[in-house]
N, C-alpha and C positions, 0 to 999 in steps of 0.2 A: 322311883317316882313318888312324889308327895302329892296327895289330893287334899285340897282345902275345901271344907264344907261350911255353908252358912256364913257367919261373920268372918271366918278365917279367909274365905274367898274374897270378901271385900277388902280385908286388910292386906292380902297379898296382891290383889289386883288381877288374879288369875285363878282358875280352878285346879290347875296342875302345874307342877314344876319339877325339874330334875335338879337335885342338890346332892353334893358329895356326902359320904358317910358310910361306914361299914357296920355301924350299930344304930339302933333307934336313937340313942342319946346323941350320937354324932350328927345324925340327920337333923334332929331338932335344933342342935346348936347351929348348924348351917342355915336352917330356916330363920332362926333369930338374927344371925349376922346379915343375911340377905335382905330381909323384909323389915327390919328396924323395930323401934320401940312399940308401935301399935301392935305388931305381931307378938312381941315379947309379952306384953300385958295379956293378950288373948291366950297365949300358950300357958300362962300361969294358972288359968282356970279351965283349960281344955283337957280332953282325953286324947291319947295317941294310940292308934291301932295299927297293927301290922297284919296285912293280908286278911282283914276282916275280924280280927280278934284283939282284945286288949294287949298292949305290948309293954314289956319291961325295957327300961333304957339300955340294958346290956344285950338285948336280943340282936343277933346278927342280921344285917340287911344286905341282900344281894341285888344284882342289877335287874332282876325280874320281880322284885318285891314291891309292894305298894304300902306306903305309910300314909295314914289318913289322920288329919287334924280335925277333931270333933269338938267344937265349942259347945258350951251349954246352950240349950234352947228353952224357951218358955212357950207355953201354949195357953189357950184360953177357950 
C-alpha cells in the first residue's frame, strides 16, 4: 500500500493506492509510471518512508507494508 500525503495526494488524486513492487525503489517506479509527470516531479523532492521510517530504495516491501510519499511542506 502506498500512502500519499499533502501535495502527493493531490497529484495522485487519491490518498492510498496499491502498486506493484518488491522493493521501495520498485514501488516508487510503479508510482511514477501510474501517476505521470506531476508525480514524477514531486517524487524528485519528496522523502519515501517504509512503515513509519525513512526507507532505502533497496528495502524489501511485502504485502502488509506501507510506503508513504512525504513531499516537503512549508509553514508559517
